[in-house]
N, C-alpha and C positions, 0 to 999 in steps of 0.2 A: 396842125392846129393844136394849140394848147387849151386844155379845159380848165375852167375855174374850179377851185375846190368847192365841194358841196358843203353847205352849212351844217347839215345833219342835226342831231339832237343834243349836241354838246351845249352845256350851260356856260355862258361867258361870265366874266366879272360883272358886266353891266346887267345881266339877267339875274345875277345872284343878289345884288343889293336890294331890290324890291322884295325878294323872298325873305331875306334876313330882316328887313325893316318890318314887314308884316308879321313875322314870327315873334318879334319883340312886343308887338301890340296885343297879342293874344291874351296875356294875363289881365289886361285892362278890360277886355270884353267880358271874360269870366262867365260863369253860369249862375243863374239865380238859385239861391239856396232855398230849400223848402222851409216854410214857416213852421216854427215849433208849436206844439199844442198850447192852447191858451193857459192851461194849468201851470206849465213850467215858465211861461213868459210872465205871468202875473207875479208881482213881487210878494214875497211872503210877509205876513203881518207879524210884528214883534211886540212883545209886552215887556214892560220894565218891572223887574222884581228886586227885592232887597235881600242881600245875603246876611248871615249872622254877624259878620264883622262890620256891617253898616254900609258896604259898598253896593252900588247899583249894577245890575246885570240885565242885558237885553236877551230875551229868550223867545224862541219861535212860539207863536200862539198855538200851533198844533201840538207842541210838546207839553204846554200847560194844559191843554184840553185832554190829552191822553194820560196825564199824571194821576197819581193816586193821592187822595187827601188823607193825611194821617190824623190831624185834629182839626175840627171845624169849630169856629166861633170861640177862640181862646180869649181870655181876659187880657187887659192891658198889662197887668203886672207880669203875667207869664210871658207875654211878648217881649217886654223889656228885659226879663231875665234871659230870654233866648238871645237877645241882642247883646247882653252882657253889660247893660247900663244900669246904674243904680239911681233910684229916685227918692 
């Protein structure tokens, strides 16, 4: 009497294709990323300032808030001299 070969635990090509296909789908499942704290998610507020050469610059509001004021309430003539314009 001849015995039929036992199937055993060997993985055939037919059994390999579903494993391969499911492994390719793993990146699409992914993991949910933790939500960042609201402070970093919130967009920073910017202010528009004028440079001495007359160009406009956007600066973070926090930088303006933490800055040191050198002269307060300057007259127009001094401001125009700072800009380099003659009136």
